C-alpha positions as a Markdown table, in Angstrom:
| # | Residue | x | y | z |
|---|---|---|---|---|
| 1 | Met | 65.4 | -188.6 | -184.4 |
| 2 | Gln | 64.3 | -186.5 | -181.5 |
| 3 | Ala | 63.1 | -183.0 | -182.4 |
| 4 | Pro | 65.1 | -180.2 | -180.9 |
| 5 | Met | 63.5 | -178.5 | -177.9 |
| 6 | Gln | 61.9 | -175.2 | -178.5 |
| 7 | Gln | 63.2 | -172.3 | -176.5 |
| 8 | His | 60.8 | -170.7 | -173.9 |
| 9 | Tyr | 60.5 | -167.0 | -173.8 |
| 10 | Ala | 59.1 | -164.6 | -171.3 |
| 11 | Arg | 56.0 | -163.8 | -173.4 |
| 12 | Gly | 55.4 | -167.3 | -174.8 |
| 13 | Met | 56.7 | -166.4 | -178.4 |
| 14 | Pro | 60.1 | -166.0 | -180.0 |
| 15 | Pro | 61.4 | -162.4 | -180.4 |
| 16 | Asn | 61.0 | -162.6 | -184.2 |
| 17 | Ala | 57.3 | -163.3 | -183.8 |
| 18 | Gln | 56.8 | -159.8 | -182.3 |
| 19 | Arg | 56.4 | -157.0 | -184.7 |
| 20 | Ser | 56.2 | -153.4 | -183.8 |
| 21 | Pro | 53.1 | -151.6 | -185.1 |
| 22 | Ala | 55.3 | -148.9 | -186.6 |
| 23 | Thr | 57.3 | -151.5 | -188.7 |
| 24 | Ala | 56.1 | -152.1 | -192.3 |
| 25 | Arg | 55.3 | -155.6 | -193.5 |
| 26 | Arg | 58.1 | -157.3 | -195.5 |
| 27 | Pro | 57.5 | -156.6 | -199.2 |
| 28 | Pro | 57.6 | -159.4 | -201.7 |
| 29 | Gly | 61.1 | -160.0 | -203.0 |
| 30 | Pro | 64.3 | -161.9 | -202.1 |
| 31 | Ala | 64.4 | -163.6 | -198.8 |
| 32 | Gly | 67.2 | -161.4 | -197.6 |
| 33 | Ala | 65.4 | -158.1 | -198.2 |
| 34 | Met | 65.2 | -155.9 | -195.1 |
| 35 | Pro | 62.0 | -154.3 | -194.0 |
| 36 | Val | 61.5 | -150.6 | -194.7 |
| 37 | Pro | 61.1 | -148.8 | -191.3 |
| 38 | Met | 58.3 | -146.3 | -191.0 |
| 39 | Pro | 59.0 | -142.9 | -189.5 |
| 40 | Gln | 58.6 | -142.8 | -185.7 |
| 41 | His | 56.6 | -140.0 | -184.0 |
| 42 | Ala | 57.1 | -138.8 | -180.5 |
| 43 | Val | 54.5 | -139.8 | -178.0 |
| 44 | Pro | 53.2 | -137.0 | -175.8 |
| 45 | Pro | 54.1 | -137.5 | -172.1 |
| 46 | Gln | 50.4 | -137.5 | -171.0 |
| 47 | Tyr | 49.8 | -140.6 | -173.2 |
| 48 | Met | 52.7 | -142.6 | -171.9 |
| 49 | Ala | 52.0 | -145.4 | -169.5 |
| 50 | Arg | 52.9 | -144.5 | -166.0 |
| 51 | Pro | 53.0 | -147.0 | -163.1 |
| 52 | Met | 50.1 | -146.5 | -160.8 |
| 53 | Pro | 50.8 | -146.8 | -157.1 |
| 54 | His | 49.1 | -149.6 | -155.2 |
| 55 | Pro | 46.4 | -148.4 | -152.8 |
| 56 | Asn | 48.1 | -150.3 | -150.0 |
| 57 | Asp | 51.5 | -148.9 | -150.5 |
| 58 | Ala | 50.9 | -146.0 | -148.0 |
| 59 | Thr | 49.6 | -148.4 | -145.4 |
| 60 | Ile | 52.6 | -150.7 | -145.9 |
| 61 | Arg | 55.0 | -147.8 | -145.5 |
| 62 | Arg | 53.2 | -146.7 | -142.3 |
| 63 | Ser | 53.3 | -150.2 | -140.9 |
| 64 | Arg | 57.1 | -150.4 | -141.5 |
| 65 | Lys | 57.7 | -147.3 | -139.4 |
| 66 | Pro | 58.9 | -148.0 | -135.9 |
| 67 | Thr | 56.6 | -146.8 | -133.1 |
| 68 | Asp | 58.3 | -148.2 | -129.9 |
| 69 | Lys | 59.8 | -145.3 | -127.9 |
| 70 | Asn | 60.9 | -147.4 | -124.9 |
| 71 | Leu | 64.6 | -148.1 | -124.5 |
| 72 | Pro | 65.7 | -151.8 | -124.5 |
| 73 | Asp | 66.3 | -153.5 | -121.1 |
| 74 | Gly | 69.9 | -153.4 | -119.8 |
| 75 | Ile | 71.0 | -150.5 | -122.0 |
| 76 | Glu | 71.8 | -148.4 | -119.0 |
| 77 | Asp | 74.6 | -150.8 | -118.2 |
| 78 | Val | 76.5 | -150.0 | -121.4 |
| 79 | Ile | 75.8 | -146.2 | -121.6 |
| 80 | Ile | 78.0 | -143.7 | -119.8 |
| 81 | Gly | 76.2 | -141.0 | -117.9 |
| 82 | Glu | 72.6 | -140.5 | -116.8 |
| 83 | Gly | 71.0 | -140.2 | -120.2 |
| 84 | Val | 68.8 | -143.3 | -119.8 |
| 85 | Gln | 67.5 | -142.2 | -116.4 |
| 86 | Gln | 66.7 | -138.7 | -117.7 |
| 87 | Tyr | 65.0 | -140.2 | -120.8 |
| 88 | Lys | 62.8 | -142.4 | -118.7 |
| 89 | Lys | 61.8 | -139.4 | -116.5 |
| 90 | Leu | 60.9 | -137.4 | -119.6 |
| 91 | Arg | 58.7 | -140.3 | -120.8 |
| 92 | Asp | 56.8 | -140.4 | -117.5 |
| 93 | Ile | 56.3 | -136.6 | -117.7 |
| 94 | Glu | 55.1 | -136.9 | -121.3 |
| 95 | Lys | 52.6 | -139.6 | -120.4 |
| 96 | Arg | 51.1 | -137.5 | -117.6 |
| 97 | Leu | 51.1 | -134.4 | -119.7 |
| 98 | Asp | 49.3 | -136.2 | -122.6 |
| 99 | Ala | 46.7 | -137.6 | -120.2 |
| 100 | Ala | 46.0 | -134.2 | -118.8 |
| 101 | Val | 45.8 | -132.5 | -122.2 |
| 102 | Val | 43.4 | -135.2 | -123.6 |
| 103 | Arg | 41.2 | -134.9 | -120.5 |
| 104 | Lys | 41.0 | -131.1 | -120.7 |
| 105 | Arg | 40.2 | -131.2 | -124.4 |
| 106 | Leu | 37.4 | -133.7 | -123.8 |
| 107 | Asp | 36.0 | -131.5 | -121.0 |
| 108 | Ile | 36.2 | -128.4 | -123.3 |
| 109 | Gln | 34.5 | -130.4 | -126.1 |
| 110 | Asp | 31.8 | -131.6 | -123.8 |
| 111 | Ser | 31.2 | -128.0 | -122.6 |
| 112 | Ile | 31.0 | -126.8 | -126.2 |
| 113 | Asn | 28.5 | -129.5 | -127.2 |
| 114 | Lys | 26.1 | -128.5 | -124.4 |
| 115 | Thr | 25.5 | -125.1 | -126.3 |
| 116 | Val | 24.5 | -123.3 | -123.1 |
| 117 | Lys | 22.8 | -120.0 | -123.9 |
| 118 | Lys | 22.8 | -116.8 | -121.9 |
| 119 | Tyr | 20.1 | -114.2 | -122.1 |
| 120 | Arg | 20.6 | -110.5 | -121.9 |
| 121 | Thr | 18.3 | -107.6 | -122.0 |
| 122 | Met | 17.9 | -105.6 | -125.2 |
| 123 | Arg | 16.3 | -102.2 | -125.1 |
| 124 | Ile | 14.3 | -101.1 | -128.2 |
| 125 | Trp | 13.4 | -97.5 | -128.9 |
| 126 | Ile | 10.6 | -96.7 | -131.3 |
| 127 | Ser | 10.1 | -93.1 | -132.3 |
| 128 | Asn | 8.8 | -91.0 | -135.3 |
| 129 | Thr | 9.3 | -87.6 | -136.7 |
| 130 | Val | 7.1 | -85.6 | -139.0 |
| 131 | Glu | 7.5 | -83.1 | -141.8 |
| 132 | Asn | 5.3 | -80.9 | -144.0 |
| 133 | Gln | 2.3 | -81.4 | -141.7 |
| 134 | Pro | -0.5 | -78.7 | -141.8 |
| 135 | Trp | 0.3 | -77.5 | -138.3 |
| 136 | Gln | 4.0 | -77.0 | -139.0 |
| 137 | Gly | 3.5 | -73.6 | -140.6 |
| 138 | Pro | 1.7 | -71.7 | -143.4 |
| 139 | Gly | 2.4 | -72.4 | -147.0 |
| 140 | Asn | 2.5 | -76.1 | -146.8 |
| 141 | Asn | 0.7 | -78.1 | -149.5 |
| 142 | Pro | -2.2 | -79.9 | -148.1 |
| 143 | Gly | -1.8 | -83.7 | -148.3 |
| 144 | Ser | 2.0 | -83.6 | -148.4 |
| 145 | Gly | 2.6 | -84.4 | -144.8 |
| 146 | Arg | 5.0 | -87.3 | -144.0 |
| 147 | Tyr | 6.3 | -89.2 | -141.1 |
| 148 | Lys | 9.5 | -91.1 | -140.5 |
| 149 | Val | 9.7 | -94.0 | -138.0 |
| 150 | Arg | 12.9 | -95.2 | -136.4 |
| 151 | Ile | 13.3 | -98.6 | -134.7 |
| 152 | Glu | 16.6 | -99.0 | -132.8 |
| 153 | Gly | 17.8 | -101.6 | -130.4 |
| 154 | Arg | 20.9 | -102.1 | -128.4 |
| 155 | Leu | 22.0 | -104.3 | -125.5 |
| 156 | Leu | 21.8 | -102.6 | -122.1 |
| 157 | Asp | 25.6 | -102.9 | -121.4 |
| 158 | Asp | 26.1 | -100.4 | -124.2 |
| 159 | Glu | 26.9 | -97.0 | -122.7 |
| 160 | Thr | 25.7 | -95.0 | -125.7 |
| 161 | Asp | 22.3 | -93.3 | -125.7 |
| 162 | Pro | 20.5 | -93.9 | -129.0 |
| 163 | Thr | 17.9 | -91.2 | -128.1 |
| 164 | Ala | 20.5 | -88.5 | -128.5 |
| 165 | Pro | 20.7 | -87.7 | -132.3 |
| 166 | Asp | 24.1 | -87.5 | -133.9 |
| 167 | Glu | 25.1 | -84.5 | -135.9 |
| 168 | Asp | 26.0 | -86.5 | -139.0 |
| 169 | Glu | 22.8 | -88.5 | -138.9 |
| 170 | Lys | 20.2 | -85.8 | -138.8 |
| 171 | Asp | 19.5 | -85.7 | -142.5 |
| 172 | Glu | 20.3 | -89.3 | -143.5 |
| 173 | Asp | 18.2 | -92.4 | -143.4 |
| 174 | Ala | 19.3 | -95.9 | -142.4 |
| 175 | Met | 16.4 | -97.4 | -144.5 |
| 176 | Asp | 14.8 | -95.8 | -147.5 |
| 177 | His | 11.1 | -96.3 | -148.4 |
| 178 | Asp | 10.3 | -99.9 | -147.6 |
| 179 | Gly | 14.1 | -100.9 | -147.9 |
| 180 | Ala | 17.0 | -101.3 | -145.5 |
| 181 | Glu | 20.7 | -100.4 | -145.9 |
| 182 | Asp | 23.7 | -100.6 | -143.6 |
| 183 | Lys | 24.0 | -97.7 | -141.2 |
| 184 | Thr | 27.6 | -97.7 | -139.9 |
| 185 | Lys | 28.7 | -94.1 | -139.2 |
| 186 | Lys | 31.3 | -95.2 | -136.6 |
| 187 | Ser | 34.7 | -96.7 | -137.5 |
| 188 | Glu | 34.4 | -99.6 | -135.1 |
| 189 | Ala | 31.7 | -102.1 | -136.0 |
| 190 | Lys | 30.0 | -104.0 | -133.2 |
| 191 | Lys | 30.0 | -107.7 | -133.0 |
| 192 | Gln | 26.3 | -108.1 | -132.1 |
| 193 | Arg | 24.2 | -105.4 | -133.6 |
| 194 | Phe | 20.4 | -105.0 | -133.6 |
| 195 | Ser | 19.8 | -107.1 | -136.7 |
| 196 | His | 22.1 | -109.9 | -135.5 |
| 197 | Phe | 19.4 | -111.2 | -133.1 |
| 198 | Phe | 16.5 | -111.3 | -135.6 |
| 199 | Lys | 15.9 | -113.0 | -139.0 |
| 200 | Ala | 12.8 | -111.0 | -140.0 |
| 201 | Ile | 11.3 | -107.7 | -138.9 |
| 202 | Thr | 7.7 | -106.8 | -140.0 |
| 203 | Val | 5.7 | -103.6 | -139.3 |
| 204 | Asp | 1.9 | -104.2 | -139.7 |
| 205 | Phe | -0.6 | -101.3 | -139.9 |
| 206 | Asp | -4.0 | -101.3 | -138.4 |
| 207 | Gln | -6.0 | -100.3 | -141.5 |
| 208 | Pro | -8.5 | -97.5 | -140.9 |
| 209 | Ala | -11.6 | -97.3 | -143.0 |
| 210 | Ala | -10.4 | -94.3 | -145.1 |
| 211 | Ala | -6.8 | -95.5 | -145.5 |
| 212 | Val | -5.0 | -95.5 | -148.8 |
| 213 | Pro | -3.7 | -99.0 | -149.6 |
| 214 | Asp | -0.1 | -97.8 | -150.2 |
| 215 | Glu | 0.0 | -96.0 | -146.9 |
| 216 | Val | -0.8 | -99.1 | -144.9 |
| 217 | Lys | 1.3 | -101.6 | -146.8 |
| 218 | Pro | 3.4 | -103.7 | -144.4 |
| 219 | Val | 7.1 | -103.0 | -144.1 |
| 220 | Asn | 9.2 | -106.2 | -144.3 |
| 221 | Trp | 12.8 | -106.9 | -143.8 |
| 222 | Val | 14.3 | -110.4 | -144.1 |
| 223 | Lys | 17.9 | -111.2 | -143.2 |
| 224 | Pro | 19.8 | -112.4 | -146.3 |
| 225 | Asn | 21.1 | -116.0 | -146.2 |
| 226 | Thr | 24.8 | -116.2 | -145.7 |
| 227 | Gln | 27.2 | -119.1 | -145.8 |
| 228 | Pro | 28.9 | -120.2 | -142.6 |
| 229 | Asn | 32.2 | -118.5 | -141.7 |
| 230 | Thr | 31.5 | -115.7 | -144.2 |
| 231 | Pro | 30.9 | -112.0 | -143.5 |
| 232 | Ala | 27.3 | -110.9 | -143.4 |
| 233 | Ala | 25.8 | -108.9 | -146.2 |
| 234 | Pro | 25.7 | -105.1 | -145.7 |
| 235 | Ala | 21.9 | -105.1 | -145.5 |
| 236 | Ala | 22.1 | -107.7 | -142.7 |
| 237 | Glu | 24.0 | -105.5 | -140.2 |
| 238 | Phe | 22.5 | -102.4 | -138.8 |
| 239 | Asp | 21.5 | -100.9 | -135.4 |
| 240 | Ser | 18.4 | -99.0 | -136.5 |
| 241 | Leu | 15.6 | -99.5 | -139.1 |
| 242 | Gln | 13.8 | -96.5 | -140.6 |
| 243 | Phe | 11.0 | -96.0 | -143.1 |
| 244 | Ser | 9.0 | -93.0 | -144.3 |
| 245 | Arg | 5.4 | -92.8 | -145.5 |
| 246 | Ala | 2.9 | -90.0 | -146.4 |
| 247 | Ser | 0.1 | -89.5 | -143.8 |
| 248 | Gln | -1.6 | -86.8 | -141.8 |
| 249 | Glu | -3.3 | -89.0 | -139.4 |
| 250 | Asn | -2.2 | -91.1 | -136.4 |
| 251 | Leu | -1.7 | -94.8 | -137.2 |
| 252 | Asn | -1.4 | -97.8 | -135.0 |
| 253 | Val | 1.2 | -100.3 | -136.0 |
| 254 | Thr | 2.6 | -103.6 | -134.6 |
| 255 | Val | 6.3 | -104.4 | -134.9 |
| 256 | Ser | 7.0 | -108.1 | -135.1 |
| 257 | Leu | 10.5 | -109.5 | -134.4 |
| 258 | Val | 11.3 | -113.1 | -135.4 |
| 259 | Arg | 14.2 | -114.4 | -133.4 |
| 260 | Asp | 17.3 | -115.7 | -135.0 |
| 261 | Glu | 18.8 | -118.4 | -132.7 |
| 262 | Val | 21.1 | -121.3 | -133.4 |
| 263 | Pro | 20.1 | -123.9 | -132.4 |
| 264 | Glu | 16.4 | -122.8 | -132.8 |
| 265 | Arg | 14.1 | -123.0 | -129.8 |
| 266 | Tyr | 10.6 | -124.3 | -130.0 |
| 267 | Lys | 7.5 | -123.8 | -127.9 |
| 268 | Leu | 6.5 | -127.0 | -126.1 |
| 269 | Ser | 3.0 | -128.4 | -125.6 |
| 270 | Lys | 1.5 | -128.6 | -122.1 |
| 271 | Glu | 2.2 | -132.4 | -121.8 |
| 272 | Leu | 5.9 | -132.0 | -122.9 |
| 273 | Ala | 6.4 | -128.9 | -120.7 |
| 274 | Glu | 5.2 | -130.9 | -117.7 |
| 275 | Val | 7.9 | -133.5 | -118.2 |
| 276 | Leu | 10.8 | -131.0 | -119.0 |
| 277 | Asp | 9.6 | -128.3 | -116.6 |
| 278 | Val | 10.3 | -125.6 | -119.3 |
| 279 | Glu | 8.0 | -124.0 | -121.9 |
| 280 | Glu | 10.7 | -123.4 | -124.5 |
| 281 | Glu | 13.6 | -125.6 | -125.5 |
| 282 | Thr | 15.8 | -126.7 | -128.4 |
| 283 | Arg | 15.5 | -130.2 | -130.1 |
| 284 | Ser | 18.7 | -131.5 | -128.5 |
| 285 | Gly | 17.6 | -130.1 | -125.1 |
| 286 | Ile | 14.2 | -131.9 | -125.5 |
| 287 | Val | 15.9 | -135.3 | -126.1 |
| 288 | Leu | 18.4 | -134.8 | -123.3 |
| 289 | Gly | 15.6 | -133.7 | -120.9 |
| 290 | Ile | 13.5 | -136.8 | -121.7 |
| 291 | Trp | 16.5 | -139.0 | -121.3 |
| 292 | Asp | 17.2 | -137.5 | -117.8 |
| 293 | Tyr | 13.6 | -138.0 | -116.9 |
| 294 | Ile | 13.7 | -141.7 | -118.0 |
| 295 | Arg | 16.8 | -142.3 | -115.9 |
| 296 | Ala | 15.5 | -140.5 | -112.9 |
| 297 | Met | 12.2 | -142.5 | -113.0 |
| 298 | Glu | 14.0 | -145.8 | -113.9 |
| 299 | Leu | 11.9 | -146.4 | -116.9 |
| 300 | Gln | 14.5 | -148.3 | -119.0 |
| 301 | Gly | 14.0 | -152.0 | -119.8 |
| 302 | Asp | 15.7 | -154.6 | -117.7 |
| 303 | Glu | 17.4 | -156.4 | -120.7 |
| 304 | Glu | 17.0 | -154.0 | -123.6 |
| 305 | Lys | 18.2 | -150.6 | -122.3 |
| 306 | Arg | 16.8 | -148.9 | -125.4 |
| 307 | Gln | 13.3 | -150.0 | -124.5 |
| 308 | Val | 11.4 | -147.4 | -122.5 |
| 309 | Arg | 8.4 | -148.1 | -120.3 |
| 310 | Cys | 6.1 | -145.1 | -120.6 |
| 311 | Asp | 4.5 | -143.8 | -117.4 |
| 312 | His | 1.4 | -141.6 | -117.4 |
| 313 | Arg | 3.4 | -138.5 | -118.4 |
| 314 | Leu | 5.2 | -140.1 | -121.3 |
| 315 | Phe | 2.0 | -142.0 | -122.3 |
| 316 | Ser | 0.3 | -138.6 | -122.7 |
| 317 | Ile | 3.1 | -137.6 | -125.1 |
| 318 | Phe | 3.7 | -140.7 | -127.1 |
| 319 | Gly | 0.3 | -142.5 | -126.7 |
| 320 | Arg | 1.9 | -146.0 | -126.1 |
| 321 | Glu | 3.0 | -148.2 | -123.2 |
| 322 | Gln | 6.5 | -148.9 | -124.6 |
| 323 | Met | 8.8 | -147.4 | -127.2 |
| 324 | Phe | 12.4 | -147.5 | -128.3 |
| 325 | Phe | 14.5 | -144.5 | -127.3 |
| 326 | Pro | 15.8 | -143.8 | -130.9 |
| 327 | Gln | 12.1 | -143.1 | -131.9 |
| 328 | Ile | 11.8 | -140.3 | -129.4 |
| 329 | Pro | 13.2 | -137.4 | -131.5 |
| 330 | Glu | 10.7 | -138.1 | -134.3 |
| 331 | Ser | 7.8 | -138.7 | -131.9 |
| 332 | Val | 8.1 | -135.3 | -130.1 |
| 333 | Gly | 7.6 | -133.4 | -133.3 |
| 334 | Pro | 3.8 | -132.9 | -132.9 |
| 335 | His | 4.4 | -131.5 | -129.4 |
| 336 | Thr | 6.7 | -128.6 | -130.6 |
| 337 | Ser | 5.8 | -125.5 | -132.5 |
| 338 | Pro | 7.8 | -122.5 | -133.8 |
| 339 | Met | 8.3 | -119.6 | -131.3 |
| 340 | Glu | 5.9 | -116.8 | -131.7 |
| 341 | Pro | 7.5 | -113.5 | -132.8 |
| 342 | Ile | 7.9 | -110.7 | -130.4 |
| 343 | Lys | 5.1 | -108.1 | -131.0 |
| 344 | Leu | 5.6 | -104.5 | -130.0 |
| 345 | Pro | 2.6 | -102.1 | -130.4 |
| 346 | Tyr | 3.3 | -98.5 | -131.3 |
| 347 | Thr | 1.2 | -95.5 | -132.4 |
| 348 | Ile | 2.6 | -93.2 | -135.1 |
| 349 | Arg | 1.8 | -89.7 | -133.9 |
| 350 | Val | 1.6 | -86.8 | -136.3 |
| 351 | Asp | -0.3 | -84.3 | -134.1 |
| 352 | Glu | 1.3 | -81.1 | -132.8 |
| 353 | Glu | 0.5 | -81.8 | -129.1 |
| 354 | Phe | 2.7 | -85.0 | -129.1 |
| 355 | His | 5.6 | -83.5 | -131.0 |
| 356 | Ala | 5.7 | -80.5 | -128.6 |
| 357 | Asp | 7.5 | -82.9 | -126.2 |
| 358 | Ala | 8.0 | -86.1 | -128.2 |
| 359 | Lys | 9.4 | -89.1 | -126.3 |
| 360 | Pro | 10.2 | -92.6 | -127.8 |
| 361 | Thr | 8.4 | -95.7 | -126.7 |
| 362 | Val | 10.8 | -98.1 | -125.0 |
| 363 | Tyr | 10.6 | -101.9 | -124.7 |
| 364 | Asp | 13.0 | -104.3 | -122.9 |
| 365 | Ile | 13.1 | -107.8 | -124.4 |
| 366 | Gln | 15.3 | -110.9 | -123.7 |
| 367 | Val | 17.6 | -112.1 | -126.4 |
| 368 | Ala | 19.9 | -115.2 | -126.4 |
| 369 | Val | 23.6 | -114.5 | -126.7 |
| 370 | Glu | 26.5 | -116.9 | -127.0 |
| 371 | Asp | 28.5 | -117.6 | -123.8 |
| 372 | Pro | 31.8 | -115.6 | -124.2 |
| 373 | Leu | 33.6 | -118.5 | -122.5 |
| 374 | Arg | 32.3 | -120.8 | -125.2 |
| 375 | Thr | 33.6 | -118.5 | -127.9 |
| 376 | Lys | 37.0 | -118.6 | -126.4 |
| 377 | Met | 36.9 | -122.4 | -126.1 |
| 378 | Met | 35.9 | -122.7 | -129.7 |
| 379 | Ala | 38.9 | -120.5 | -130.7 |
| 380 | Leu | 41.1 | -122.7 | -128.6 |
| 381 | Thr | 39.9 | -126.0 | -130.1 |
| 382 | Gln | 40.0 | -124.7 | -133.7 |
| 383 | Asn | 43.3 | -122.9 | -133.4 |
| 384 | Pro | 45.4 | -123.8 | -136.5 |
| 385 | Ala | 48.6 | -123.5 | -134.4 |
| 386 | Tyr | 47.4 | -126.5 | -132.4 |
| 387 | Thr | 47.1 | -128.7 | -135.6 |
| 388 | Ala | 50.6 | -127.5 | -136.7 |
| 389 | Ser | 52.0 | -128.4 | -133.2 |
| 390 | Leu | 50.5 | -131.9 | -133.4 |
| 391 | Arg | 52.2 | -132.5 | -136.8 |
| 392 | Gln | 55.5 | -131.3 | -135.3 |
| 393 | Ile | 55.1 | -133.5 | -132.3 |
| 394 | Ser | 54.3 | -136.5 | -134.5 |
| 395 | Ser | 57.4 | -135.8 | -136.6 |
| 396 | Leu | 59.5 | -135.7 | -133.4 |
| 397 | Asp | 58.0 | -139.0 | -132.2 |
| 398 | Glu | 59.0 | -140.7 | -135.4 |
| 399 | Gln | 62.5 | -139.4 | -135.1 |
| 400 | Val | 62.6 | -140.7 | -131.4 |
| 401 | Ala | 61.3 | -144.1 | -132.5 |
| 402 | Leu | 64.0 | -144.3 | -135.2 |
| 403 | Ile | 66.7 | -143.5 | -132.6 |
| 404 | Val | 65.3 | -146.0 | -130.2 |
| 405 | Gln | 65.3 | -148.7 | -133.0 |
| 406 | Ala | 69.0 | -147.8 | -133.7 |
| 407 | Leu | 69.8 | -148.2 | -130.0 |
| 408 | Thr | 68.1 | -151.5 | -129.9 |
| 409 | His | 70.1 | -152.8 | -132.8 |
| 410 | Ser | 73.3 | -151.4 | -131.3 |
| 411 | Arg | 72.4 | -153.1 | -128.0 |
| 412 | Ala | 71.9 | -156.4 | -129.8 |
| 413 | Arg | 75.2 | -156.2 | -131.6 |
| 414 | His | 77.0 | -155.2 | -128.4 |
| 415 | Ser | 75.6 | -158.2 | -126.6 |
| 416 | Phe | 76.5 | -160.5 | -129.5 |
| 417 | Tyr | 80.1 | -159.4 | -129.7 |
| 418 | Thr | 80.5 | -159.3 | -125.9 |
| 419 | Ala | 79.4 | -162.9 | -125.6 |
| 420 | Leu | 81.6 | -163.9 | -128.6 |
| 421 | Ser | 84.7 | -162.3 | -127.0 |
| 422 | Lys | 84.3 | -164.1 | -123.7 |
| 423 | Asp | 84.1 | -167.7 | -125.1 |
| 424 | Pro | 84.3 | -167.7 | -128.9 |
| 425 | Ala | 84.2 | -171.5 | -129.4 |
| 426 | Asn | 81.3 | -172.3 | -127.2 |
| 427 | Phe | 79.4 | -169.2 | -128.4 |
| 428 | Val | 79.8 | -170.1 | -132.1 |
| 429 | Arg | 78.7 | -173.7 | -131.3 |
| 430 | Arg | 75.6 | -172.6 | -129.4 |
| 431 | Trp | 74.7 | -170.1 | -132.1 |
| 432 | Ile | 75.1 | -172.7 | -134.9 |
| 433 | Asn | 72.9 | -175.2 | -133.0 |
| 434 | Ser | 70.3 | -172.5 | -132.4 |
| 435 | Gln | 70.2 | -171.5 | -136.1 |
| 436 | Arg | 70.0 | -175.2 | -137.1 |
| 437 | Arg | 67.1 | -175.8 | -134.7 |
| 438 | Asp | 65.3 | -172.8 | -136.0 |
| 439 | Leu | 65.7 | -173.9 | -139.6 |
| 440 | Glu | 64.5 | -177.4 | -138.8 |
| 441 | Thr | 61.5 | -176.0 | -137.0 |
| 442 | Ile | 60.6 | -173.8 | -140.0 |
| 443 | Leu | 61.0 | -176.7 | -142.4 |
| 444 | Gly | 59.0 | -179.1 | -140.2 |
| 445 | Glu | 61.9 | -181.5 | -139.8 |
| 446 | Ala | 62.6 | -181.1 | -136.1 |
| 447 | Thr | 62.0 | -184.1 | -133.9 |
| 448 | Arg | 59.7 | -183.7 | -130.9 |
| 449 | Gly | 60.8 | -184.4 | -127.4 |
| 450 | Gly | 59.1 | -187.8 | -127.1 |
| 451 | Gly | 61.0 | -189.2 | -130.2 |
| 452 | Glu | 57.9 | -189.2 | -132.4 |
| 453 | Asp | 58.3 | -188.3 | -136.1 |
| 454 | Gly | 57.9 | -184.6 | -136.7 |
| 455 | Ser | 58.1 | -184.8 | -140.5 |
| 456 | Gly | 54.4 | -185.5 | -141.1 |
| 457 | Pro | 52.1 | -182.8 | -142.6 |
| 458 | Glu | 50.2 | -182.6 | -139.3 |
| 459 | Phe | 53.4 | -181.2 | -137.7 |
| 460 | Gln | 54.8 | -179.4 | -140.7 |
| 461 | Tyr | 51.6 | -177.3 | -141.0 |
| 462 | Gly | 50.8 | -177.2 | -137.3 |
| 463 | Gly | 48.0 | -179.8 | -137.6 |
| 464 | Leu | 45.2 | -180.3 | -140.1 |
| 465 | Asp | 43.6 | -177.0 | -139.2 |
| 466 | Gly | 46.7 | -175.3 | -138.0 |
| 467 | Pro | 47.8 | -171.7 | -138.4 |
| 468 | Trp | 50.1 | -172.4 | -141.3 |
| 469 | Asp | 47.1 | -173.3 | -143.5 |
| 470 | Ser | 45.1 | -170.2 | -142.5 |
| 471 | Asp | 44.3 | -167.2 | -144.7 |
| 472 | Val | 46.5 | -165.0 | -142.5 |
| 473 | Ala | 49.6 | -167.1 | -143.2 |
| 474 | Lys | 48.9 | -167.2 | -146.9 |
| 475 | Glu | 48.5 | -163.4 | -147.0 |
| 476 | Ala | 51.7 | -163.0 | -145.1 |
| 477 | Val | 53.6 | -165.2 | -147.6 |
| 478 | Arg | 52.1 | -163.3 | -150.5 |
| 479 | Tyr | 53.2 | -160.0 | -148.8 |
| 480 | Met | 56.7 | -161.2 | -148.3 |
| 481 | Leu | 57.0 | -162.5 | -151.9 |
| 482 | Ala | 55.7 | -159.2 | -153.2 |
| 483 | Lys | 58.5 | -157.3 | -151.6 |
| 484 | Pro | 61.1 | -155.8 | -154.1 |
| 485 | Glu | 64.0 | -157.7 | -152.4 |
| 486 | Ala | 62.1 | -161.0 | -152.7 |
| 487 | Ala | 61.2 | -160.4 | -156.3 |
| 488 | Ala | 64.9 | -159.7 | -157.1 |
| 489 | Ala | 65.9 | -162.9 | -155.3 |
| 490 | Arg | 63.6 | -164.9 | -157.5 |
């Protein structure tokens, strides 16, 4: 007697073989005894299993979106009015406008990347006042004389005269003893103040033989480090630097100003300066200058363009006959050195003869400033409204593509029903023959024109190494079978 066939279940076991963890085991007793259920507890939502999206779902959704914005051929014959002609004119205008905008943005970006610096003249006034000196009147305590030094700098295009003291600044200091603080008495702050151009200011004293150590201690100011796109610290923005010391003798000092430039310039060696024809340059400017020199002297290799033949000037820099261009930025390091600070000598005068008609010592120095046109171009390229407009244009393009797709489908249906209405019998016959031919071709059952058999595997699969046996075809089949509608059909 043949044993009855066992049923097959989805999980490979009958339903009664599965037991919930929350159900108690059957206690010993009669066979018909029911199991005692255990109390169920609610599972928190965070512990419930949630379906995780596939990483390729977003890519698949984007790939299904239509992108063609060109109207189908012959649609102007079935549309009343001049809408198709006007749409085509708008498409031509859009293409020319997009090309012009992209070209202009590339030109602006190229100009920004060049980081062209302009240099302007900054005038620096150094002066000092005295108090409680022996010659300033009777009754002063000997040894209590003091001086106050003020260092102030402004660009020459400023119309204000810093030598004229303000009424509200007579009795206040911008920097206390050996310390700096922000001095902003005016309501409008300047964009580029004196401290903006320097990252360190040092006042060194020439120590006389009988000098007290505290009186000749150097005065140092270092700009605080700030993060990009953040406001500067109060101690990093000022127009004048002041300090006060006790002394009754004239002192010689040297004011050292360390430049703050981005990108930083370097002093070039004699050999490198002969090639670039400049004595100071940034690292990017050095590499670009050497590249221009290589192209001008035709020193590139014939086959390998990165290979550079060194002439006598480049040989004096790199010390080799040939080298690869990517090695140049590292090789020019020994030929560059930090820029020397700007040194301004000054004598602190405490004698009566000088202060009878005291005048400040004036220096004019060159400082690097940003090109105002570059600042405007940066604001143009980083404008958030431009990004928002791009998103809006992209959304409109998607809507136009959907409309064009709907028009294409409508055009196909219109052509189908128009041909069907003219000759229904012949149209249906041709359509059925076409569908049958397509089905035979897909199944590999279509006969070839010469009468040979087309049912063999070499024709069904497009040959032994045909495209139907490739990884691309297999991936396409898996993709189609993974669709929700295909899974539902199975």
